[in-house]
N, CA, C and O atoms as CSV, one atom per row, in Angstrom:
chain,resi,resn,atom,element,x,y,z
A,1,UNK,N,N,0.843,-1.163,0.000
A,1,UNK,CA,C,0.000,0.000,0.000
A,1,UNK,C,C,0.896,1.237,0.000
A,1,UNK,O,O,1.933,1.263,0.664
A,2,UNK,N,N,0.488,2.255,-0.747
A,2,UNK,CA,C,1.217,3.516,-0.780
A,2,UNK,C,C,0.252,4.630,-0.382
A,2,UNK,O,O,-0.815,4.781,-0.978
A,3,UNK,N,N,0.631,5.397,0.618
A,3,UNK,CA,C,-0.124,6.573,1.020
A,3,UNK,C,C,0.471,7.759,0.273
A,3,UNK,O,O,1.662,8.043,0.403
A,4,UNK,N,N,-0.362,8.457,-0.515
A,4,UNK,CA,C,0.090,9.628,-1.262
A,4,UNK,C,C,-0.655,10.837,-0.717
A,4,UNK,O,O,-1.881,10.831,-0.606
A,5,UNK,N,N,0.112,11.887,-0.373
A,5,UNK,CA,C,-0.464,13.106,0.183
A,5,UNK,C,C,0.056,14.287,-0.623
A,5,UNK,O,O,1.233,14.344,-0.980
A,6,UNK,N,N,-0.849,15.236,-0.905
A,6,UNK,CA,C,-0.462,16.460,-1.588
A,6,UNK,C,C,-1.309,17.590,-1.023
A,6,UNK,O,O,-2.422,17.355,-0.553
A,7,UNK,N,N,-0.794,18.810,-1.065
A,7,UNK,CA,C,-1.543,19.965,-0.585
A,7,UNK,C,C,-2.884,20.095,-1.281
A,7,UNK,O,O,-3.057,19.609,-2.399
A,8,UNK,N,N,-3.834,20.752,-0.627
A,8,UNK,CA,C,-5.194,20.850,-1.157
A,8,UNK,C,C,-5.273,21.568,-2.499
A,8,UNK,O,O,-6.252,21.399,-3.227
A,9,UNK,N,N,-4.256,22.372,-2.844
A,9,UNK,CA,C,-4.265,23.075,-4.133
A,9,UNK,C,C,-4.004,22.121,-5.300
A,9,UNK,O,O,-4.292,22.447,-6.451
A,10,UNK,N,N,-3.467,20.960,-4.999
A,10,UNK,CA,C,-3.109,20.018,-6.061
A,10,UNK,C,C,-1.769,20.333,-6.682
A,10,UNK,O,O,-1.351,19.675,-7.635
A,11,UNK,N,N,-1.091,21.336,-6.149
A,11,UNK,CA,C,0.230,21.711,-6.628
A,11,UNK,C,C,1.229,21.479,-5.503
A,11,UNK,O,O,0.849,21.288,-4.348
A,12,UNK,N,N,2.478,21.496,-5.848
A,12,UNK,CA,C,3.512,21.324,-4.828
A,12,UNK,C,C,3.992,19.891,-4.729
A,12,UNK,O,O,3.539,19.007,-5.456
A,13,UNK,N,N,4.919,19.687,-3.813
A,13,UNK,CA,C,5.589,18.399,-3.643
A,13,UNK,C,C,4.655,17.382,-3.001
A,13,UNK,O,O,3.981,17.675,-2.013
A,14,UNK,N,N,4.626,16.193,-3.571
A,14,UNK,CA,C,3.845,15.089,-3.003
A,14,UNK,C,C,4.667,14.358,-1.952
A,14,UNK,O,O,5.896,14.430,-1.926
A,15,UNK,N,N,3.952,13.659,-1.092
A,15,UNK,CA,C,4.540,12.747,-0.121
A,15,UNK,C,C,4.058,11.354,-0.497
A,15,UNK,O,O,2.855,11.135,-0.638
A,16,UNK,N,N,4.976,10.414,-0.660
A,16,UNK,CA,C,4.626,9.026,-0.977
A,16,UNK,C,C,5.245,8.123,0.081
A,16,UNK,O,O,6.466,8.067,0.225
A,17,UNK,N,N,4.391,7.417,0.822
A,17,UNK,CA,C,4.861,6.543,1.894
A,17,UNK,C,C,4.454,5.109,1.578
A,17,UNK,O,O,3.264,4.807,1.484
A,18,UNK,N,N,5.436,4.225,1.413
A,18,UNK,CA,C,5.176,2.805,1.181
A,18,UNK,C,C,4.927,2.147,2.530
A,18,UNK,O,O,5.747,2.231,3.445
A,19,UNK,N,N,3.776,1.491,2.630
A,19,UNK,CA,C,3.396,0.798,3.854
A,19,UNK,C,C,3.139,-0.654,3.493
A,19,UNK,O,O,2.390,-0.938,2.558
A,20,UNK,N,N,3.743,-1.561,4.212
A,20,UNK,CA,C,3.571,-2.985,3.947
A,20,UNK,C,C,2.100,-3.343,4.016
A,20,UNK,O,O,1.400,-2.908,4.931
A,21,UNK,N,N,1.618,-4.132,3.063
A,21,UNK,CA,C,0.209,-4.497,3.046
A,21,UNK,C,C,-0.102,-5.766,3.831
A,21,UNK,O,O,-1.242,-6.230,3.819
A,22,UNK,N,N,0.893,-6.337,4.515
A,22,UNK,CA,C,0.623,-7.542,5.291
A,22,UNK,C,C,0.421,-7.229,6.765
A,22,UNK,O,O,0.334,-8.139,7.589
A,23,UNK,N,N,0.345,-5.934,7.105
A,23,UNK,CA,C,0.191,-5.533,8.492
A,23,UNK,C,C,-0.818,-4.402,8.588
A,23,UNK,O,O,-0.926,-3.575,7.682
A,24,UNK,N,N,-1.553,-4.370,9.685
A,24,UNK,CA,C,-2.397,-3.229,10.003
A,24,UNK,C,C,-1.592,-2.319,10.894
A,24,UNK,O,O,-0.878,-2.785,11.781
A,25,UNK,N,N,-1.699,-1.025,10.667
A,25,UNK,CA,C,-0.878,-0.085,11.394
A,25,UNK,C,C,-1.780,0.885,12.134
A,25,UNK,O,O,-2.685,1.472,11.540
A,26,UNK,N,N,-1.546,1.056,13.402
A,26,UNK,CA,C,-2.273,2.009,14.223
A,26,UNK,C,C,-1.254,2.808,15.017
A,26,UNK,O,O,-0.054,2.548,14.931
A,27,UNK,N,N,-1.728,3.779,15.788
A,27,UNK,CA,C,-0.836,4.586,16.611
A,27,UNK,C,C,-1.014,4.190,18.071
A,27,UNK,O,O,-2.139,4.151,18.570
A,28,UNK,N,N,0.068,3.900,18.746
A,28,UNK,CA,C,0.057,3.640,20.176
A,28,UNK,C,C,1.213,4.398,20.796
A,28,UNK,O,O,2.368,4.209,20.413
A,29,UNK,N,N,0.903,5.255,21.754
A,29,UNK,CA,C,1.937,5.995,22.482
A,29,UNK,C,C,2.858,6.764,21.552
A,29,UNK,O,O,4.055,6.881,21.815
A,30,UNK,N,N,2.296,7.297,20.447
A,30,UNK,CA,C,3.079,8.112,19.528
A,30,UNK,C,C,3.946,7.332,18.562
A,30,UNK,O,O,4.671,7.937,17.773
A,31,UNK,N,N,3.897,6.013,18.596
A,31,UNK,CA,C,4.683,5.180,17.688
A,31,UNK,C,C,3.754,4.425,16.753
A,31,UNK,O,O,2.566,4.261,17.034
A,32,UNK,N,N,4.304,3.973,15.649
A,32,UNK,CA,C,3.534,3.145,14.726
A,32,UNK,C,C,3.521,1.717,15.267
A,32,UNK,O,O,4.549,1.208,15.713
A,33,UNK,N,N,2.367,1.082,15.227
A,33,UNK,CA,C,2.288,-0.305,15.685
A,33,UNK,C,C,1.324,-1.081,14.797
A,33,UNK,O,O,0.692,-0.513,13.907
A,34,UNK,N,N,1.218,-2.361,15.042
A,34,UNK,CA,C,0.496,-3.271,14.153
A,34,UNK,C,C,-0.793,-3.767,14.816
A,34,UNK,O,O,-0.814,-4.075,16.007
A,35,UNK,N,N,-1.856,-3.836,14.029
A,35,UNK,CA,C,-3.131,-4.388,14.507
A,35,UNK,C,C,-3.900,-4.930,13.317
A,35,UNK,O,O,-3.906,-4.308,12.255
A,36,UNK,N,N,-4.553,-6.080,13.471
A,36,UNK,CA,C,-5.332,-6.666,12.380
A,36,UNK,C,C,-6.803,-6.402,12.638
A,36,UNK,O,O,-7.312,-6.680,13.724
A,37,UNK,N,N,-7.480,-5.868,11.640
A,37,UNK,CA,C,-8.905,-5.562,11.767
A,37,UNK,C,C,-9.751,-6.807,11.556
A,37,UNK,O,O,-9.259,-7.852,11.132
A,38,UNK,N,N,-11.046,-6.670,11.865
A,38,UNK,CA,C,-11.977,-7.798,11.720
A,38,UNK,C,C,-12.037,-8.300,10.284
A,38,UNK,O,O,-12.239,-9.493,10.057
A,39,UNK,N,N,-11.867,-7.413,9.315
A,39,UNK,CA,C,-11.981,-7.803,7.914
A,39,UNK,C,C,-10.631,-8.194,7.308
A,39,UNK,O,O,-10.545,-8.447,6.107
A,40,UNK,N,N,-9.576,-8.246,8.130
A,40,UNK,CA,C,-8.217,-8.564,7.672
A,40,UNK,C,C,-7.726,-7.585,6.611
A,40,UNK,O,O,-6.955,-7.956,5.726
A,41,UNK,N,N,-8.176,-6.331,6.703
A,41,UNK,CA,C,-7.727,-5.292,5.788
A,41,UNK,C,C,-6.888,-4.278,6.552
A,41,UNK,O,O,-7.031,-4.114,7.763
A,42,UNK,N,N,-6.020,-3.610,5.826
A,42,UNK,CA,C,-5.204,-2.566,6.421
A,42,UNK,C,C,-6.100,-1.420,6.864
A,42,UNK,O,O,-6.918,-0.931,6.084
A,43,UNK,N,N,-5.952,-0.992,8.103
A,43,UNK,CA,C,-6.749,0.102,8.640
A,43,UNK,C,C,-5.880,1.360,8.689
A,43,UNK,O,O,-4.881,1.409,9.407
A,44,UNK,N,N,-6.269,2.362,7.926
A,44,UNK,CA,C,-5.568,3.645,7.931
A,44,UNK,C,C,-6.452,4.637,8.663
A,44,UNK,O,O,-7.381,5.192,8.075
A,45,UNK,N,N,-6.178,4.862,9.921
A,45,UNK,CA,C,-6.987,5.791,10.695
A,45,UNK,C,C,-6.568,7.231,10.396
A,45,UNK,O,O,-5.435,7.469,9.979
A,46,UNK,N,N,-7.463,8.186,10.603
A,46,UNK,CA,C,-7.080,9.587,10.434
A,46,UNK,C,C,-5.890,9.963,11.325
A,46,UNK,O,O,-5.047,10.767,10.924
A,47,UNK,N,N,-5.819,9.395,12.514
A,47,UNK,CA,C,-4.707,9.672,13.425
A,47,UNK,C,C,-3.393,9.179,12.838
A,47,UNK,O,O,-2.371,9.852,12.967
A,48,UNK,N,N,-3.403,8.029,12.204
A,48,UNK,CA,C,-2.189,7.502,11.577
A,48,UNK,C,C,-1.740,8.426,10.445
A,48,UNK,O,O,-0.559,8.758,10.343
A,49,UNK,N,N,-2.677,8.839,9.599
A,49,UNK,CA,C,-2.334,9.721,8.482
A,49,UNK,C,C,-1.783,11.041,9.008
A,49,UNK,O,O,-0.788,11.547,8.490
A,50,UNK,N,N,-2.418,11.597,10.025
A,50,UNK,CA,C,-1.933,12.847,10.628
A,50,UNK,C,C,-0.512,12.685,11.166
A,50,UNK,O,O,0.339,13.548,10.951
A,51,UNK,N,N,-0.263,11.595,11.855
A,51,UNK,CA,C,1.065,11.362,12.432
A,51,UNK,C,C,2.113,11.195,11.339
A,51,UNK,O,O,3.216,11.726,11.460
A,52,UNK,N,N,1.788,10.471,10.282
A,52,UNK,CA,C,2.731,10.296,9.168
A,52,UNK,C,C,3.035,11.651,8.521
A,52,UNK,O,O,4.189,11.942,8.210
A,53,UNK,N,N,2.007,12.475,8.319
A,53,UNK,CA,C,2.218,13.795,7.719
A,53,UNK,C,C,3.108,14.653,8.614
A,53,UNK,O,O,4.054,15.272,8.127
A,54,UNK,N,N,2.821,14.700,9.900
A,54,UNK,CA,C,3.632,15.516,10.829
A,54,UNK,C,C,5.076,15.019,10.883
A,54,UNK,O,O,6.011,15.819,10.853
A,55,UNK,N,N,5.256,13.709,10.962
A,55,UNK,CA,C,6.614,13.145,10.996
A,55,UNK,C,C,7.348,13.426,9.690
A,55,UNK,O,O,8.551,13.685,9.696
A,56,UNK,N,N,6.628,13.376,8.569
A,56,UNK,CA,C,7.237,13.641,7.263
A,56,UNK,C,C,7.692,15.091,7.153
A,56,UNK,O,O,8.732,15.377,6.559
A,57,UNK,N,N,6.918,15.999,7.724
A,57,UNK,CA,C,7.314,17.408,7.721
A,57,UNK,C,C,8.563,17.615,8.584
A,57,UNK,O,O,9.412,18.448,8.264
A,58,UNK,N,N,8.671,16.855,9.675
A,58,UNK,CA,C,9.881,16.927,10.501
A,58,UNK,C,C,11.099,16.393,9.757
A,58,UNK,O,O,12.220,16.849,9.985
A,59,UNK,N,N,10.881,15.427,8.867
A,59,UNK,CA,C,11.973,14.868,8.060
A,59,UNK,C,C,12.382,15.845,6.965
A,59,UNK,O,O,13.517,15.800,6.490
A,60,UNK,N,N,11.466,16.735,6.554
A,60,UNK,CA,C,11.827,17.719,5.542
A,60,UNK,C,C,10.825,17.920,4.420
A,60,UNK,O,O,11.069,18.725,3.521
A,61,UNK,N,N,9.699,17.208,4.447
A,61,UNK,CA,C,8.692,17.395,3.409
A,61,UNK,C,C,8.015,18.748,3.588
A,61,UNK,O,O,7.571,19.087,4.685
A,62,UNK,N,N,7.939,19.510,2.519
A,62,UNK,CA,C,7.237,20.789,2.526
A,62,UNK,C,C,6.264,20.775,1.355
A,62,UNK,O,O,6.692,20.888,0.206
A,63,UNK,N,N,4.959,20.639,1.617
A,63,UNK,CA,C,3.990,20.512,0.537
A,63,UNK,C,C,3.847,21.769,-0.315
A,63,UNK,O,O,3.265,21.710,-1.398
A,64,UNK,N,N,4.365,22.905,0.151
A,64,UNK,CA,C,4.252,24.148,-0.605
A,64,UNK,C,C,5.332,24.283,-1.674
A,64,UNK,O,O,5.200,25.094,-2.591
A,65,UNK,N,N,6.395,23.495,-1.563
A,65,UNK,CA,C,7.490,23.569,-2.530
A,65,UNK,C,C,7.205,22.690,-3.739
A,65,UNK,O,O,6.484,21.697,-3.641
A,66,UNK,N,N,7.774,23.061,-4.874
A,66,UNK,CA,C,7.709,22.224,-6.070
A,66,UNK,C,C,8.877,21.250,-6.051
A,66,UNK,O,O,9.843,21.436,-5.311
A,67,UNK,N,N,8.779,20.225,-6.861
A,67,UNK,CA,C,9.868,19.269,-6.973
A,67,UNK,C,C,9.370,17.843,-6.923
A,67,UNK,O,O,8.168,17.591,-6.844
A,68,UNK,N,N,10.302,16.916,-6.971
A,68,UNK,CA,C,9.919,15.501,-6.937
A,68,UNK,C,C,9.337,15.140,-5.580
A,68,UNK,O,O,9.610,15.812,-4.586
A,69,UNK,N,N,8.540,14.086,-5.535
A,69,UNK,CA,C,7.934,13.690,-4.257
A,69,UNK,C,C,8.988,13.244,-3.246
A,69,UNK,O,O,10.057,12.753,-3.607
A,70,UNK,N,N,8.653,13.429,-1.975
A,70,UNK,CA,C,9.464,12.840,-0.911
A,70,UNK,C,C,8.976,11.405,-0.762
A,70,UNK,O,O,7.799,11.166,-0.494
A,71,UNK,N,N,9.885,10.457,-0.935
A,71,UNK,CA,C,9.521,9.037,-0.905
A,71,UNK,C,C,10.023,8.431,0.402
A,71,UNK,O,O,11.224,8.407,0.674
A,72,UNK,N,N,9.072,7.938,1.208
A,72,UNK,CA,C,9.390,7.347,2.502
A,72,UNK,C,C,8.866,5.924,2.577
A,72,UNK,O,O,8.009,5.525,1.789
A,73,UNK,N,N,9.380,5.171,3.520
A,73,UNK,CA,C,8.892,3.824,3.812
A,73,UNK,C,C,8.599,3.729,5.295
A,73,UNK,O,O,9.313,4.295,6.122
A,74,UNK,N,N,7.545,3.011,5.618
A,74,UNK,CA,C,7.223,2.700,7.006
A,74,UNK,C,C,7.577,1.238,7.205
A,74,UNK,O,O,6.820,0.346,6.819
A,75,UNK,N,N,8.746,0.996,7.817
A,75,UNK,CA,C,9.259,-0.362,7.984
A,75,UNK,C,C,9.557,-0.594,9.455
A,75,UNK,O,O,10.246,0.202,10.094
A,76,UNK,N,N,9.036,-1.684,9.982
A,76,UNK,CA,C,9.258,-2.052,11.378
A,76,UNK,C,C,8.978,-0.888,12.315
A,76,UNK,O,O,9.698,-0.686,13.293
A,77,UNK,N,N,7.929,-0.118,12.017
A,77,UNK,CA,C,7.524,0.979,12.888
A,77,UNK,C,C,8.336,2.245,12.737
A,77,UNK,O,O,8.146,3.186,13.507
A,78,UNK,N,N,9.243,2.298,11.760
A,78,UNK,CA,C,10.084,3.479,11.550
A,78,UNK,C,C,9.789,4.114,10.198
A,78,UNK,O,O,9.691,3.423,9.184
A,79,UNK,N,N,9.649,5.425,10.193
A,79,UNK,CA,C,9.426,6.175,8.969
A,79,UNK,C,C,10.786,6.663,8.480
A,79,UNK,O,O,11.432,7.475,9.142
A,80,UNK,N,N,11.227,6.162,7.304
A,80,UNK,CA,C,12.548,6.468,6.787
A,80,UNK,C,C,12.472,6.861,5.324
A,80,UNK,O,O,11.546,6.475,4.610
A,81,UNK,N,N,13.465,7.641,4.884
A,81,UNK,CA,C,13.573,7.998,3.472
A,81,UNK,C,C,13.841,6.738,2.664
A,81,UNK,O,O,14.716,5.941,3.004
A,82,UNK,N,N,13.075,6.568,1.588
A,82,UNK,CA,C,13.201,5.369,0.747
A,82,UNK,C,C,14.388,5.545,-0.177
A,82,UNK,O,O,14.509,6.566,-0.853
A,83,UNK,N,N,15.242,4.577,-0.207
A,83,UNK,CA,C,16.451,4.585,-1.038
A,83,UNK,C,C,16.283,3.616,-2.188
A,83,UNK,O,O,16.931,2.570,-2.212
A,84,UNK,N,N,15.423,3.945,-3.145
A,84,UNK,CA,C,15.182,3.058,-4.270
A,84,UNK,C,C,14.167,1.999,-3.920
A,84,UNK,O,O,13.712,1.918,-2.779
A,85,UNK,N,N,13.811,1.184,-4.897
A,85,UNK,CA,C,12.792,0.147,-4.669
A,85,UNK,C,C,13.396,-1.163,-4.283
A,85,UNK,O,O,12.673,-2.133,-4.057
C-alpha cells in the first residue's frame, strides 16, 4: 500500500509513503504499531495519516514547494527515506 499526500491546491511536492500491506498499522503511544482488523484489511486511521504527515514534515517534506515527491517507507515501525525500490 502507498499513502500519497499532496496539498489541497493540487500543486507542490507530493509525499509518498510505502506501507507494507501484510500488516495493520495504528498509533500507540506516539509510535507506529500493528493491529489486524476484523476484515483482515489494512486500517488507515485519520490519526495515523496525521502522524505520518507531521513526521514527514519533521523529516523535511514541505507541501508548498515544487519538486519531486518525498519518498518514505514505514518499515518495522520506523518512517525512513526510501532509497530506491
